[in-house]
C-alpha positions as CSV (number, residue, x, y, z in Angstrom):
1,M,8.3,12.4,0.7
2,F,5.1,11.6,1.1
3,I,2.4,14.0,1.4
4,G,-1.1,13.9,1.6
5,R,-3.6,10.3,1.1
6,E,-4.3,10.6,5.4
7,Y,-7.9,9.5,4.4
8,E,-6.4,6.3,2.4
9,I,-3.5,5.7,5.0
10,K,-6.4,5.9,8.0
11,A,-8.7,3.4,6.4
12,L,-5.7,0.9,5.5
13,N,-4.8,0.9,9.2
14,K,-8.4,0.5,10.3
15,L,-8.8,-2.6,8.0
16,Y,-5.1,-3.5,9.1
17,E,-6.4,-3.5,12.8
18,K,-9.3,-5.6,12.3
19,D,-9.0,-8.7,14.1
20,S,-10.0,-10.8,10.5
21,F,-9.1,-11.4,7.4
22,Q,-9.4,-8.7,4.7
23,F,-8.9,-8.3,1.1
24,V,-8.4,-5.1,-0.5
25,V,-8.1,-4.5,-3.7
26,M,-6.8,-1.0,-5.2
27,Y,-7.3,0.4,-8.8
28,G,-7.6,3.8,-10.5
29,R,-5.8,5.8,-13.3
30,R,-2.0,5.1,-13.8
31,R,0.5,7.1,-12.0
32,V,-1.5,8.2,-9.8
33,G,0.5,6.9,-6.7
34,K,-1.0,3.5,-5.9
35,T,2.0,1.7,-5.4
36,R,3.5,4.4,-3.6
37,L,0.4,4.6,-1.4
38,L,0.8,1.0,-0.7
39,T,4.6,1.1,0.0
40,E,4.5,4.3,2.7
41,F,1.6,1.6,4.2
42,C,3.7,-1.0,4.6
43,L,7.0,0.6,5.7
44,K,5.0,0.9,9.3
45,T,3.3,-2.6,9.5
46,C,5.1,-5.7,9.4
47,F,4.3,-6.8,5.6
48,Y,6.3,-7.9,2.8
49,I,6.3,-6.1,-0.7
50,I,7.2,-7.6,-3.4
51,Y,6.0,-6.9,-7.1
52,K,7.5,-6.5,-10.7
53,N,7.5,-3.2,-13.1
54,D,9.6,-3.6,-16.1
55,N,11.5,-6.2,-15.6
56,I,12.9,-5.1,-12.3
57,N,12.3,-6.9,-9.3
58,Y,12.1,-5.2,-5.5
59,Y,12.0,-6.9,-2.5
60,K,11.6,-5.3,1.3
């Protein structure tokens, strides 16, 4: 379940809908949900998610 982060999702959607190249850098303290936020955003768009964590590869 993904709760909250409406502001961040709206901001990402706004950038996604622009008709030009957009580059987003996401940073912050560890364990605050950065990867989960991007995963939830990408589930509703046409992106591929590739990241590596603790020698485990996740591909969508």
